[in-house]
KOLSE-951983 format. One record per atom (N, C-alpha, C): x, y, z. Coordinates in steps of 0.1 Angstrom, whole numbers, plus 5000, padded with zeros to 4 digits. Atoms other than C-alpha are relative to their C-alpha. Layout:
<recs>
XYZ;...
</recs>
This chain:
<recs>
499550055013;108844269014;501249905003;498850094998;112144119028;499549875007;500550124993;110143879051;499349914990;500750085010;108143769021;501049924992;499050075007;111343679002;500649885008;499450104992;112643479031;499049885003;500950104996;109443289038;499249944988;500750045012;107943249003;500549864996;499550145004;108142868995;500450004985;499750015014;108442948958;501450064997;498749945003;111743138962;501049894999;499050105002;114642938950;499649884991;500550115008;112542718927;499650044986;500249955013;112642908895;500549904990;499550095011;113442748861;501549995000;498550005000;117142858862;500549935012;499550064988;117542748898;499849854999;500350155002;115942408890;501149934992;499050065009;118442348862;501349995008;498750014993;121442428885;499949895011;500150104990;120042208913;500049864995;500250135006;119141918890;501449954995;498850045006;122541918873;501250065007;498949944993;124742058900;501349925000;498850085000;127141768900;500850024987;499349985013;127941818863;500650145000;499549864999;128342198869;501350005008;498950004991;130742128897;501349944993;498950065008;132841898875;500650094990;499649905011;132942158847;500850115007;499449894993;133942428872;501449965004;498750054995;136842218886;501049994988;499250025012;138142128851;500450144994;499849865005;137742498840;501150075008;499149944991;139742608870;501449964997;498750055003;142742388863;500450044986;499649965014;142642468825;500350155000;499749865000;142442838832;501450035006;498749974994;145442828855;501149964991;498950045009;147542638830;500150094988;500049905011;146542888803;500650135004;499449874996;147843178824;501550014996;498649995005;151443088813;500150034986;499949975014;150543148777;500250154998;499649875004;151743458760;498850095000;501149915002;148243588753;499350045013;500649964988;147143588789;500950075010;499149934992;150243728805;500450144993;499749875005;151344088800;501550045001;498749965000;154644258793;500250105013;499849924988;156144418825;500350144996;499849865003;156344798826;500250075014;499949924988;157145078851;498850095002;501249914996;154245248869;500550125006;499449884992;156545478890;501050074991;499149935009;158045728866;501250065007;498949934993;160245878893;501349915001;498850094999;162545568893;501050034989;499049975010;164145668860;501149904998;499050105000;165945338856;501050014989;499050005010;169245338838;500250144994;499849865007;169145718831;501450045001;498649964999;172645768843;501049894998;499050105002;175845578835;500649965013;499450054988;177245358863;501550055001;498649954998;180445508878;500849925009;499350084990;181445238902;501249934992;498850065005;185045118895;501049965011;499050054990;188144978912;501150115002;499049904998;190045308911;499950085012;500249924988;188545458942;500349925012;499650084988;190345328973;500349864998;499750145001;190644958979;499049944990;500850075010;189344728952;499349895006;500750114995;187044438955;501049895005;499150114997;189944188955;500750035014;499449974987;191544378985;499049965011;501050034990;188344359005;499849855001;500250155000;187843988995;501149935007;498850064994;191343899005;500050015015;500149974986;190944059039;498949915007;501150084994;187643879045;500449855001;499650145000;189043539036;501049975011;499050024989;192043589059;499350015014;500749984986;189743699088;499149885002;500950114998;187343409082;500749875004;499250114996;190143159086;500149995015;499950004985;190343259123;498749995007;501350014994;186643239129;499249904991;500650115008;185542899115;498549995002;501550024996;182142899133;499450125005;500549884994;181743259144;500050114990;499949875008;181243609130;501150095005;498949914995;184243839132;499450145002;500749874997;182344129148;501050115001;499049894999;185444329157;500550054987;499549965013;186644319122;499050084992;501049935007;183344429107;499850145005;500149874994;183044709132;501150104995;498849925004;186544839124;499950034985;500049985014;185944799087;499050114997;501049895002;182745019088;500550135005;499549884995;184545269109;501150064990;499049955010;187445289084;499450064987;500749945011;184845359057;499350135004;500649884995;183745649078;498550005000;501450014998;180245529085;499750005015;500450014986;178345569117;499749855003;499950154998;178945219131;499349965013;500750054988;176745029156;499949854999;500350144999;176244679168;498749985007;501350034995;173044509178;499949865005;500150134993;172644229203;498649955001;501350064998;169643989204;500149865005;500050134993;168643669222;498849934996;501150095003;166443379212;499849905011;500350104990;164743189240;499249894993;500650115008;164042859222;498749965006;501350034994;160342799226;499749865003;500350144998;160342419225;500949935010;499250064990;162942369252;500450105010;499849904990;163142549284;501550025003;498649974996;166342729295;501049984989;499150015012;167742709260;500150144993;499949875006;169043039247;501150004989;499049985011;170943149215;500150154999;499849855001;172543489212;500650034986;499549965013;173543679181;500350155000;499649865000;174944019171;500150044985;500049945013;174344229140;500950125000;499249885002;176644499127;499550094989;500549925011;175444799107;500750145000;499549875001;176745129094;499150094992;500949915007;174845439083;500750114993;499549885008;175745679056;499050104999;501049894999;173945999063;499950084987;500249925013;172446179033;500450145002;499649854999;174046519027;498950094996;501049915005;170946649011;498649995007;501250014992;168246569037;500349985014;499850014985;167646539074;499649865006;500350144995;167446159078;498649975002;501450034999;163846139070;499749864994;500250135006;164045829047;501349934998;498850085001;166545549042;499849884991;500050125008;167445249020;501049915007;499150104993;169044929033;500649914989;499250105007;171744709017;500549905010;499750104990;172044389037;500749884994;499350135004;174344079035;499949915012;499950104988;173943769058;501449955000;498750054999;177243669071;499949855003;499950144998;178043299068;501449955002;498750054997;180943139085;500449894991;499550115009;183142889066;499349865003;500650134996;181442599086;498550004996;501450005003;177942699073;499749914989;500450095010;176042459052;499550074987;500449925011;174942739029;501250064993;498949955008;177042889001;500650135007;499349894994;179543159012;499450134995;500449865004;178543529011;501150105002;498849914999;182043669015;500150094988;500049915012;182043798979;499050115001;501049904999;178843978985;500350105011;499649914990;180244129017;501150104995;499049925006;183244248997;499450114991;500749905008;180944408972;499350115008;500649894991;179144589000;501050105004;498949904995;182444739013;500450094988;499649925011;183344848978;498950114997;501149915003;179845008973;500050115010;500049904989;179945179007;501150104998;498949915002;183345318999;499850104988;500349915011;182145458966;498850095003;501149924997;178845588979;500450125009;499649894991;180545789006;500650124993;499449895007;182246008980;499050084991;501049945008;178946098963;499250105008;500749904992;176946408972;498550014996;501449995005;173646338954;499049925009;500950094992;172146108982;499050095007;501149934993;168746238994;499449915011;500550094990;168145929016;501249945007;499050074993;170245769043;500249854994;499850145005;171845429033;500649925012;499650084989;172145159059;500649874994;499350125004;174744879054;499949915011;500350104988;173644579075;500649874997;499450145000;175544259082;499349925011;500850074990;173244009099;500649865003;499550134995;174043689119;498849915002;501150104999;172043369120;498950024990;500949995011;170443429087;498850085003;501249924998;166743539090;499750045014;500249964986;166843539128;500650135003;499449874997;169243829129;499350114993;500849905007;167244019103;498750035007;501249984993;164043969122;500250085012;499849924988;165544089154;500450144997;499649865004;167044399137;498850084996;501249935004;163744489121;499150035012;500849974989;161844449153;500650115009;499449904992;164344659172;499950144993;500049885008;164344919144;498650075001;501449955000;160544959145;499449995014;500550004987;160144899182;498749915002;501150094999;157744609179;500449855002;499750145000;157444229183;499049934992;500950065010;155944009156;499749865004;500250144996;156143659172;499349995014;500550024987;155043509205;500850085011;499249924990;155943719236;501049925007;498950064992;159243639253;500849904992;499250105008;160543419224;501350074995;498849935005;162843669206;500150135007;499749874994;164343939226;500950084990;499449935010;165244189199;501050105004;499149904995;167144429221;499750144995;500249865004;167544799213;501250044991;499149955009;169344989186;500650135006;499449884996;171845259194;499950114990;500149905011;171445439161;499049964990;501150025010;168645479136;500250104989;500149905011;168245639102;498550034997;501449975002;165045749085;499149884997;501050115003;161945549076;500549924988;499550085011;163045259054;499049994988;500950005011;161645289019;500249874992;499850125008;163244979002;501349945005;498950074995;165844719009;500549904989;499450105010;168244498987;500849915009;499250104993;169544179002;501049944990;498950055009;172844058986;500549875004;499450134997;173943698984;500849964987;499150035011;176943668960;501049895005;499250124995;178843338962;501349994994;498850025007;181743388939;500550134993;499549895008;183943638920;499549994986;500550025014;182843488887;498549955001;501450024998;179043508885;499449954987;500750055012;177043288861;498750084998;501249925002;173743468867;499550055014;500649954988;171843678892;498549955000;501450054998;168643518905;499350105009;500849904992;166043768917;498949925008;500950074991;164143638947;498950095006;501149914996;160743778957;499249955012;501050054990;158743548980;500350045014;499849964986;158243689015;499249925010;500750074989;156743589048;498549994997;501450025002;153243439045;499650034985;500349985014;153443479007;499950144995;500049865004;153843859006;501050014989;499149985011;155443988974;500450155000;499649865001;157344318968;499250074988;500649935011;155944588945;500749964987;499450055013;156444478909;501050104994;499149905006;158244808900;501449975005;498750034995;161144708923;500649874993;499650125007;161344368906;500450034986;499749955014;161244528871;501350085000;498749924999;164044768882;501249915000;498950095000;166344478890;500349944987;499950065013;165744308857;500550104990;499649915010;166044618837;501550045001;498649954998;169344728852;501049884997;499250125004;170744368848;500250004985;499949995015;169944398811;501050114996;499249885003;171644738810;501549975002;498650034997;174844608825;500549864995;499750135006;174744278805;500349895010;499950114989;174344058836;498949914997;501150105002;172443738830;499249995013;500949994988;169443748853;498949904998;501050105001;166843488861;499050025011;500950014990;163743428881;499749855003;500050154996;163643088900;501049934991;498950065008;166843018880;499649974986;500450025014;165143038847;500150134993;499849875008;166243298821;498950024990;501149975009;163143438805;500450044986;499649955013;165143598777;500749894991;499250105008;166843268766;499149884998;500950125002;163743048762;500049964985;499950035014;163943068724;498750034993;501249975008;161443098696;499049894999;501050115000;159742758700;498950035009;501149964991;156342848713;499649895010;500350114991;155742498728;500950005012;499050004990;158942498747;499950135009;500249884993;158342858757;498949995010;501250014991;154942778771;500349915012;499750094989;156142478792;501050065009;499149944991;159042678805;499350115009;500849904993;156742968815;499149935011;500950074991;154342718831;500849945012;499150054988;157142548852;500550115008;499549884992;158442888863;498950055009;501149954992;155042998874;499649905011;500350104990;154442668892;501050005011;499049994990;157742698910;499850125009;500349884992;156743048922;498849965009;501250044992;153342908934;500549915012;499550094990;155142628953;500750075011;499249934990;157542858970;499250105008;500849914993;154943118979;499049935009;501050074992;152542858993;500649965014;499450044988;154942759020;500050115011;500049894991;154843109035;501450035006;498649984995;158643089042;500750094990;499249915009;160743369028;501249924993;498950065007;163343259002;501350095001;498949914997;165743529015;499750095011;500249904989;166243789042;499050114996;500949905004;164244029021;498649985004;501450044997;161043849029;499550055013;500449954987;160943989064;499750155000;500349865001;160744349053;498650034996;501349975006;157444319036;498950045010;501149974990;155244319067;500150145006;499849864995;156644659076;499750104990;500349915011;155544809043;501350044993;498749975006;159144799030;500249904988;499850095012;159644668994;501549955000;498650054999;162644438993;500149874991;499750125007;164244168971;501449955003;498750064998;167243938972;500649984986;499250035012;169943928945;501049905003;499150114997;171643598946;500949974987;499150035011;174743558924;500649865001;499650145000;175443198915;501449994993;498650025005;179043078909;500049944986;499850055013;180143018873;500949885001;499250125000;181342658869;500549974986;499450035013;183742568841;500350134993;499749895009;184642788812;498850064994;501149935006;182543038794;499850145005;500249864997;181143388797;499450015014;500549974986;180543518832;500050155002;500249864996;179643838849;501050035012;499149974989;182144018872;499250075011;500649934989;181344158906;499950154998;500149865003;181944498892;498850034992;501349985007;179044458868;498849995010;501150014990;176844348897;500050125009;500049874992;178044648917;499450114993;500649895008;176944878889;498549985000;501450034999;173544708890;499450065013;500449954987;173244788927;500150155001;499849855001;174545138921;498850064993;501149945008;171845198895;498749985008;501250014992;169145058918;499950105011;500049904989;170145278947;499850144995;500249865006;170245588924;498550014996;501449995003;166745508912;499150015012;500749994988;165445448947;500250135007;499849864994;167045778957;499150104994;500949915007;164745948932;498650005005;501450014995;161545828949;499650115008;500649894992;159346098962;499049945010;500950064991;156945858980;500249854999;499950155000;156545488988;499549944987;500650085012;155945228961;498549985003;501450024999;152245218955;499349984987;500750005013;151445238918;499949874993;500050135008;152344898905;499449895009;500750114994;151144548915;500749955012;499550084989;151544378948;499549865000;500550135001;149644068938;500149964985;499750045014;150943888907;500649865000;499250125002;152443568893;500950034988;499049975011;155543568871;500349874993;499650115008;155843318843;501450014994;498749975005;159143478832;500550135006;499449884994;161443768840;499450124994;500549885007;159644008816;498549994998;501450015001;156043898819;499349975013;500750024987;153443888847;498549974997;501450035000;149943768854;499350085012;500649914989;147744018874;499049925008;501050064991;145343928902;498749984994;501350015006;142343988880;499949884991;500050125009;143343688858;500149875008;499850134993;144443428884;499049975011;501050034989;141843478911;498849924995;501150095005;139043328889;500349855001;499650144999;140942998891;499549955013;500450044987;140242978928;498550025002;501549974999;136743138925;499249894994;500750125006;135742848902;499949885010;500050114991;136742588928;499150035012;500849964989;135142778957;498550014996;501449995005;132042848936;499449864998;500650145000;131642468931;499649965014;500450034986;131542428969;498750075003;501249934997;128942698972;498849954992;501150065008;126842548944;499649875006;500350134994;127042208960;499250025013;500749974987;125942358994;498650044997;501349955004;123042548978;499149894995;500850115006;121842248958;499649905010;500350104990;122042008987;498950055009;501049954991;119942239009;498650014992;501249995008;117342308981;499449874998;500550145003;117041938972;499349945013;500650054987;116441849009;498750075003;501249934998;113942119013;498849964991;501050055010;112041998982;499549875004;500550144996;111941638994;499150015013;500849994988;110641749028;498650064997;501349945003;107841959012;499149904993;500850115006;106841658991;499449915010;500550094989;106441459023;499150075009;500949934991;104741739042;499150094992;501049935008;101541859026;499850145004;500349864995;101242169047;501150104994;498949925005;104742309036;499950145005;500149864994;104442599060;501350075000;498749934999;108142669062;501149924993;498950065007;111342589044;501049935010;499150064990;113242499076;499449875005;500550134995;112942129086;499550015014;500650004987;110742059115;500849945011;499350074990;113041829133;501550045001;498649965000;116242029129;500650025014;499349994987;118641989159;501350074998;498849915002;121042279156;501149975011;499050024989;122642189190;501049894997;499150115003;124041859179;501050034989;499149965011;125441999147;501150105006;499149904994;127042289168;501149935008;499050074992;128742039191;501149944991;499050065009;130441859162;500950114994;499249895006;131442189145;500950075010;499249934990;132642369176;501149915006;499050094994;134342059190;501249984991;498950015009;136442029158;500950125001;499149885000;137642389161;500750015014;499350004987;138342349199;501349914999;498850085002;140742069190;501150074992;499149925008;142342289164;500750115009;499549904991;142742569190;501149945010;499150064991;144442329214;501349964994;498850055007;146942229188;500950124995;499349885004;148142589182;501549995005;498650014996;151942629184;500350055014;499849954986;151642819218;499649905010;500550094990;149942519234;500549864999;499750155001;150242159222;501549974999;498650045001;153942149211;500850015013;499350004987;155142259245;499749885009;500350124992;153241979262;500649874994;499550125006;154341719237;501549995003;498650014998;158041809241;500349985015;499850024986;157641819279;499749865004;500450144996;155841479281;501049904994;499050095005;158341309258;501450074999;498749935000;161441499269;501249924999;498850095002;163641199266;500449974985;499750025014;163441209228;500250134993;499849885007;164441469202;498750074998;501249925001;162041759197;499149964988;500750035012;161041669162;499249865001;500750134998;160141309172;498950015009;501149984991;158141429201;498850064994;501149945007;156041649179;499349914991;500550105009;155641379153;499149905007;500750104992;154541129179;498750065006;501249944994;152041369196;499050034990;501049985011;150341489164;499649884993;500450135007;150441139149;499049935008;500950074992;148740979179;498650075000;501249935000;146141249180;499249984987;500650035013;145441199142;499449865000;500550145000;145140829147;498749985008;501150014991;142740879175;498750064993;501249945007;140441109154;499649904989;500450085011;140540869125;499349875004;500550144997;139840539143;499050015011;500950004988;138040629176;498850084998;501149915002;135840909165;498849934993;501150075006;133640699141;499349915010;500650094990;133040439169;499250085010;500749924990;132040709194;498750054994;501249945007;129640869169;498949894999;501050105002;127940539162;499349955013;500550054987;127540449199;499150115007;500749894993;126440789211;498850054993;501149965008;124240879182;499449894992;500750125007;121940589174;499350054988;500749955011;120040809150;500350154998;499749865003;120941139133;499150044989;501049975010;118041299115;500650064987;499449965013;118641359078;500150154999;499949865001;117941729082;501250055007;498849964993;120741759107;501349964992;498950045008;123041569084;500250104989;499949905011;122241809055;500650135005;499549884994;122842109078;501549995002;498650014998;126241979088;500850004987;499450015013;127041899052;500250144994;499949875006;126242249041;501050095008;499049924992;128242409070;501449964996;498750045004;131242199060;500450064987;499749945013;131042309024;500350155001;499949855000;130542679032;501350045008;498949964992;133242679059;501349984992;498850035009;135842519035;500150114990;499949905011;134942769007;500450135006;499749874995;134943079029;501550005005;498650004995;138242969046;501050014988;499149995011;139942919012;500050144994;500149865005;138743259000;500850105009;499349914990;140143429032;501549984998;498650035001;143543249028;500550064987;499549965013;143843328991;500050154998;499949865001;143243698996;501450055004;498749964996;146643719012;501149914994;499050095006;148443408998;499249914990;500850085010;146743288966;500649864998;499450135003;149243008961;499649895010;500450094989;148442848995;498549964998;501450035001;144742888990;499649914988;500350075012;144742748954;500449855001;499650134998;146842448962;499249925010;500850064990;144842368992;498649964994;501350025007;141642398971;500149884991;499850125010;143042148945;500049875008;499950124992;143541898973;498649975006;501250034991;140341938994;498650024993;501349985006;137642048970;499449884993;500550125007;137341728949;499349905010;500650094990;136741498980;498850065007;501149934994;134441758995;498749994991;501150005009;132241758964;499549864998;500450145002;132141378963;499349945012;500650054988;130941338999;498550024999;501449995002;127241258998;499249975012;500850044988;125941079029;500949905008;499350104991;126940829056;500249874992;499750125008;126840569028;501050034989;499049965009;129740739011;500949884997;499250125004;131840478992;501350005007;498850024993;134940339007;501250074993;498949935008;137040498979;500150155005;500049864996;135940848990;500650015014;499450004986;136740769027;501549984999;498650025001;140140639017;500750124994;499449885005;140840948997;500050115010;500049914989;139841159027;501249975010;498950044992;142440959047;501350054994;498749955007;145141049021;500250155001;499849855000;144441419023;499950055014;499949954986;144541439061;501250095001;498849915000;146841729070;501349935004;498850074997;149341489086;500549914988;499650085011;149241259056;500550084988;499649915010;149541549032;501450045002;498649964997;152741659050;500949884997;499250125003;154041299046;500249994985;499950025014;153341289009;500950114994;499249895005;154941629003;501549975003;498650034996;158041529023;500649884993;499550115008;158241199005;500450034986;499749965014;158241358971;501350085000;498849925000;160941618981;501249915003;498950084997;163041348997;500449914989;499750095011;162841118967;500850084989;499249925010;163941398943;501450045005;498749974995;166841478966;500949875002;499250124998;167941118974;499349884993;500650115007;166640878947;500649875002;499350134999;169240618955;499849935013;500150064987;168240548991;499149874999;500850124998;166940199000;498750035006;501449974996;163240179009;499950035015;500049984985;163840139047;500650145004;499349874997;166340429048;499250124995;500849905006;164040629026;498850045009;501249984992;160940589048;500550065013;499549944988;163040669079;500350154998;499749865003;164340989063;498850084998;501249935002;160841089053;499350035013;500649974986;159541049089;500850105008;499149904993;162541239103;499850144994;500249875006;162041519078;498750065003;501349954997;158341539085;500050065014;499949954986;159041579122;500850135001;499349885000;161641839115;499350124994;500949905007;159242029092;499050055011;501049964990;156742039121;500750095010;499349924990;159342179145;500350144994;499749875006;160442449120;498850084998;501249935002;156942539112;499550065013;500549954987;156042569149;500950125005;499049894996;159242779156;499850124992;500249895009;158642999126;498750085004;501249934995;155143079139;500350085012;499749934987;156443169173;501050114999;499049905001;159343379161;499650114990;500249915011;158343529128;498550044998;501449985003;154543499128;499549934987;500550085012;154343249099;498849925003;501350064997;150743129098;499749884992;500350135007;151142819076;499549895009;500450104990;150942599106;498650035006;501249964994;148042799120;498849974990;501050045009;146042749088;499749855000;500250154999;146642379091;499149965011;500750044988;145242349126;498750075003;501249934998;142542609125;499049994989;500950015012;141142549090;499949864995;500050135007;142242229074;499649885009;500350114990;142141999105;498550005004;501450004997;138742109117;499049964989;500950045011;137142089083;500149864996;499850145003;138641749077;499349925010;500750084989;137341629111;498550014998;501449995002;133841759103;499649914988;500350095011;133841579069;500149855004;499850134996;135141269086;498849955009;501250034992;132241279111;498849984991;501150015009;129841339083;499849874993;500150135007;130741019066;499749885009;500250124991;130240799097;498850035009;501249984992;127140959112;498849904996;501250095003;124140709114;498850094997;501049915005;121440879094;498749934998;501350055003;117740819094;499150124996;501049895003;114741019081;499150025011;500949964990;112241189102;498849905001;501150094998;109240989116;498850044991;501149955008;106741209098;500149964985;499850045013;108341139065;499949844998;500150155001;108440759073;498549964999;501450035000;104740749080;499350034987;500649975013;103840919048;500749934988;
</recs>
């Protein structure tokens, strides 16, 4: 029965199938338009849902906040001490002061040393040191724990100061130590070198390594608490806080459980602290439905853009891969006069969050891990936004199916016997050489291989310029030399082979996009918006010059250039054209260096997706458009 279905010539030629095959181009256009329209509609009130708590054990805001300035030293005392100490350490972290401070708060105090062996330059090392204190739970045996972290930034740092956040941490630690209701250990962590220090501490805490071997030496920890259930990263920049921005995006697009996000927003409401997501206040949009829709759409788009990069927007993003739910609370400084929130209000928000997390009987699991947020109090679930990508990928599959069926039908019309649906002159070997060769090139460009050779060969120039030169020359070679080689080496390429390669390209792109989107929808969808239209328009070796030019524009290197050009223009619109182009090229090279280093230290696979999926697929389509195609001799004679 199964063999009959596979070999029966009538299979795939029913009435419905014939309609799809005959009008597949129109169906593909409709599917692409429907995908974009559906995505834009997701920001509308009718397609998003009101946020709610799935975990009843959190009991948010059930108790009144008790944090105040009457217990021990006040926030201003801690803040004054930190400022005085920071004046003596303009470019360094005052480790001795932090250790003595934690000890004075009667916490179990430890320090953690780590070393980074810079992967793109031999014999280059960077060292760092984290400081952390543990408050042991009086009502349990150190089985579980919660983390409150603050990244230390010296006065010379280009990022906003976190000294107010560190003072809040000291005040909270001082208050928490006098409470007897804690059922989980609380870890107070101060990290050095931003995300590098956090990554080293997490690797040492869990006894593992996430990046390339030998790059980050995470060292060992002298003291541990229980299994970490959740983490709050604190970045407060001033005593007077305009609003708290809740940051979610983690490494490779991972997101925290929605219950933790809702907890932060709910407690900010309770303590009358203005709170935002991507610096947009969902509660202050107003009653105008049109403005509300556009604000929700821009907020959702900003989340998609941030998530697609795969780079965490805070130290919290490194916890997610360990099954730890974490967010960052960033307190922005209030400028000018007007209503502001005090650090005491923010401290009560953190107190309420820790008391809710203290109630948890199990890990977060009931609420969503895959979602989009158009505002602070509404969400879009995976069941609504995944069809947007499925429509684009479905167009690729429909194009592949229709192309194969059409070609089979044409061959049957030329072959009166029609004994099989597989073309008689099919040369799978030649197609395999092109497909596998494209992926071999991608493998050689992985961060562990090509970047080291580029920087070694051009060691007389900065690292970012060496990488830009290496990848740029390789891209130019593929674009210019490959078509000439194909035309000289392959005087004729049977139409059946061309169709097979075309179908493989379409299926490979579609399956790759689905795989990426299962973990990072934003990256998969944005990539699909760029690559699906030209893939659908590619027809034969006689593809129009416009389509070929469009494929040049979406080359991975060119795409990086356009993205960098847009970001640079928004940041420096006043630059002259020469200075602007120079800055764009420099920024593109620096982005490649950061992406390579992120892959080798943290395991960020944005660069890997580029060289293992996008570049091979692009190369296959580029070959497809320049292959000299002829029809088989049998079809010619008939």
